[in-house]
Steps between C-alpha positions, in 0.01 A plus 500: 500500500713553186303232316174682581630823344591312181156336487327835525688634197359229275208596275156363577459145375146476372373202306253581221341787679548871541669597825254650746589834648387574856489830685642574843179408684514147363873474575426597861218247521712221352810563711362643821766769504449874501512730200810679620680171567412370150668810353794473740564135412463575132753786521745262667444235229340265751157508340387501135525839329181683406413588145406852401158469336523816288833653388555813705208414731494414865280190494684172552417132523673171562501179298287266707710193422814680625332589828376143541852369424636734767251360749600146404869592546429622853331166579797306358740715701300439818491124439872486428568690824272262693681202350836647590393536864353151528814331366732669747 
């Protein structure tokens, strides 16, 4: 779990392209989790932080690659847990 928190604090690693920002609707579609749970996880540093689109505004977005990396980390965590149970 601690490793996941550290990974989420890393800046987006994009290669030769501009990071793509996605709004909450796309985050929900990609992750399958609810809007309120996205914000809850983000507040608890368990999900990538949103970016304020306009200083002083209320619109936010997420860096797509960070959300995709979070999804990948959940898959890795699941697979590690499965491996742990099969070797016992």
